[in-house]
N, C-alpha and C positions, 0 to 999 in steps of 0.2 A: 894443525892439518890431521885430518883422520886419514887413516890407510884404508884400502880394500884388502881383501884376502891376496891379491895378487900383485900388490905393489911391489914388493921384492922380485917378483918374477918379471915384471915391466923393466926396473931397473937394470935386471941381468940382461935383458934384450936390447938394452941401450936406448930405451925410450926417453924423450923430453920430457920431464915432469913438471907440471905446474899446479898451483893452488886452483881450485874449481869447486864451488859449491860445499866448502868446508872440506873436500879432499884432495888428496895428492893424486892426480890422474895424468894418465899418459896423453900428451897432445899429439905427439907425431913420433914415428919410429925412424922410417927413410924419408918422409916428406909428403906434404899433402897432396901432391899431384899423382905420385907413384900410388899412395895408398887409397886415392879416391879410384884410379882406375883399376886397381885390383877389385874393388867391390862391385864397380860397374860391368868387368868382363870375366870376373872368376867369382873369388870367394875370399871374404875377409872375417875377422873376429875381433870384436871390440869388449873390452871390460867396461860395462856400465852400471856397475854395482853400487855407485852413488845414487842410484834412485831410489825413490822411498817405496816400502810396500806396507800396506794396511789390511788387516784381516776383520772383515765384517760378519759376524757370525750370529745364529739364531733366528726365532721366529721373526724378530721385527727387524732384521737385517735389510731386506729388500725395502721397508717402509723408510728406513733413513737413506739409504741411497738414492730412493726415488725423491726425497726431499731435498737432498744437498747438490743432486746433478741434473744436468739439463737434458740428457738423454732419456729414453725410456728403457730401464733396466729390467721392467716387467718382461720384456720382449727376449731376455736373454734365456737358453737353455743351458744346461751343465756342458760344457766344452766349448761354450762361445764367450767371445769378447767384444767390446764395445769401446768407441772412442766416445768422450764426454768432456764436460768442464763442469767446475764448481761455479756457479754465478755467485756474486755478492750482492750486498744489499743497496749498492748504489749504481747498479747498471753495469759494473765492471766483471772482471773475472779473477777469482783466486786464484786458480791453476787449471791446466788442463790434464787430463788422466786416463788410463785405459782401466774398465772394470771388466774383471774375469768372473764368471760363475762357475767356481770349483766344484760345489756339491749344491743339493737344493736350497740350505740355508747358510751357505759359506762363500761369500764372495771375496775377492781379492782385488783392492784398488793400488795402481801404481802411478806414483805421483814423480814430479820434478824434484830433482836432489835439493835444490835452494829453496823451495817451499814446504819441504816434512813438517817442519814444527808449526808454520802458520795453517799448513791444510790440516793437521792434527786439531789444532786448538779450534779451528773453523768447525771439523764435524762434531767434535766433542762437544761443543756448546749446543748444537742441534739435535743430540742425541741425549742430553739430560731430559727432555720430555718424551724420548722415543724409546729409550732402552735396549738398543742392540749391543751385543758383545762386541767390544773393538780392542784389536791389539796392534800395536805398531812394531812390525817384525823387521824394520829397516836394516837395523843394525847385525841382524843373523844371517841374512839371505845375499847371496851375489847374484849378478846379472850378466849373462855373456850374450852378445848379440852377433849370430852367424848369419852374414847377409851376402847376398851375390846370386848370380844366375847359376853357379855351380854348388849351391849350399846344399840341395837335396841329395844329389848324387855322391858329393863328397863326405857326406854325414851319414848316409843311410847304413853304413857298417857298425855304427855306434849304437844302433838300438833295434828291437825287435818290431817296431812300429813302422808301417809305410808311410815315410815322411811325405811322399807325393800325394798321399790321400787328406792330409791336412789342409783343409781350405783356408784361406786368408781370414785372419780374425777369428780362426779356430784355435783350440790347443788340446793336447792330451796330456796326463800324468801317466809316465811310464817310464822304462829303463832308458839309460841313455849313457854312455861311455863308463859302464860297469857300476853305476848308481842307480838304485831303485827309486821310485817315486819323485821324478824330475818333472817340472812343467816345461814342456815343449810346444811352444806358440809359435803360430804362422803370423807374427807380426815383425815390424821393424819401422825405422827412422830414414831408411835411404831410397826406399822406392825401386831397389832391386832385388825384392824378394829374399826368402831366407827365414830364419827362424830367431826367437829369442828364449834363452834357456835359464829357468829360475833354479836355483839350488842353495843349499846351506853352505855358509862360509868355508867349512871344512872339507867340502866336496869340491870347492871351485878349482883348485890345483889340479886335481886329477882330471876333472872334465877338460880344462883348458890344455893340458898337454896332450890329453887324446885327439882333440880337435884339430890342434895343429899337426899332430902325426897322421891322422886321417885325412887331413886335407892336403898334405905335402905334395902328393901326385897331381893336385888339382890347382896348384900355384897358391895355396892360402899363404896369409900374412896378416900378422896383427896390426890393427888399425887403431889410430888415436882420433881424439877427439876434433881436432883441425878438419880431417876428412869426413866425420859425421855432420858437421856444420855445412860444408860444401855441398854434400849428397843430399842434405835434408832441403837446401835453398834451392836446389836445381829442381825438386820436386814441389817447391812452394809449401812445404810444411812449416806451420808456425812454430817460433820457439819463444817459449815464456820468458819474458824480462824484455824481450827485443820486440816481437810482433803482437803480442798480447800481453795485457797486465792488468792491474787492479783498477785502471782508469779506463781501459779499451772496453767498447761495446762489443759482445761477441756478435751482433748483428752485422756492424761493420767491419768486423773480421772475417766475414764469410763463414761464420759458424752457425748459421741459421739452419743447417741441415742436420744438425745434432741438438736441435732446441725444440723440445716436444710439448707443445701446449696441450696435449691431450691430459695433462696431469698438471697437479701444483706442485711447485718447486720455488726454492729460494727468489724472490724478485720476479716471478713468472707474469704477476698482472703487469709490471712496468715494462717489462721486455715486450709483451703481448701489444701493449699501446705502441711502443716503440716500432714493432713489425709493420703497424698500421699507416705508420707516416713514412714519407720519403727520408731515405738516409742521406745525411749531409756528407758523408766521405765513406771511402769503402778501401780496404786493403787490395792491394793490387800487385801483381808480379809484373817486372818490366826487364828487358835485355837492352843494353846498350848498342848503339849503332857507331860509336866512336870509342876511341882509345880512352880508358880511365877505370877505376874502380870505384863503384857507389860504395859509401860506408854510412853506418848509423848516425842518425840525426843530421844527414846533408840534407838540403832544402830542396823540394821539388818545386818548379817554378812552371808557369805558362811560356808561349812563345815570346813573349814581350816582357818576361823578367817577374810577374806577379807570382808570388809564393802562393801555391796550391796543395802544399802537402811536406811531408819528409820522408826520409828512408827510415826503415826500422831494421832492415838487415840488408848486407850486399857483400860481394865477393867477385872475385875472378873464377869463373865457371871453368873448371878442367874439361868437362866434355865438350862445351861450346867455344872454348878459348875466347870468352868475351865476358865483359861485366855484366851481373845480373842481380837483382834484388826484389824485397818486397819494400812496400810503404803504402802510407794513407794518402789518398788524394780528394779532392772533392768530387763528388758524386758525377758531375758532369764531364769528368776525365777517365772513368773508369771503366769504360767499355774497351773490350779487347780492339787492339789497333791503334788506340789514341796516341797521339804523339806527346810527349811531355819533356822536360829538360831537369837533368839533375845539376847542382851547383856542386862542383867539384873543387875543392882548396878554394 
């Protein structure tokens, strides 16, 4: 198992540590419900340094990104970020990611931890004919997510930048917690607002300690990966490996909004043809009306027991106090308000 720059810090805080995507990561500190509520109502800080970071640089950088990603990166100006995905050649998804335009010819790609090597190999293969400068800086950088409705006011004392002026999916490179040249990005995976902070590994401890100190008066707590999952699921955010993967169609997964056919990209012709046909199934979000917790791979059936799909992610929602989940169902059952049934145990 690899460690993040903060592994010993988490252990000292009493975190429950588990293997995740090749790293030893904190899954919880006090418990998922307490941590979940902290992010929804106040502010929490996550160590998500297991995520991968690639730099794409030079005059051919945009050409490579346009080829391998689904969204239109030409729309990005410096200081803006964009959600996107890597299509594969067979109609599925290599990974989902965020693209940052850091300078005119410098882009940062942030990818999922479990897919770092796969993504690197995929991009490198296409870069052979394009010739952008590629660097995998995943091992050298840390990522902290400061999330919650009190994130702006609790962190303002740590930077000279007006945090309230950074719009969603925008970022600045500025000072933070006494460190120069930190990326402060108004992004996150919780739906509660906040920031993601990219820094060098050797800077992570200073920033982590400063964040907890500055946020103390606002009720800040360290948050583990278990609450990260319940938070993203309440928002209906996809998790790679559960809701999307190498076999799932991005159009069936509801990612048509980041699939731009105004450009040529990997498998774009096939996806354009798929778009013209009625989709056989769709990814839907659901909530249970009865007691029970839906889990991955549970069958979804109609009113008389015929299988119509399967659960991809499920949990007990701490905010709603009921079972919620995501899953694929036949398109005729995908309209909001449709009644479906989950086979539990």
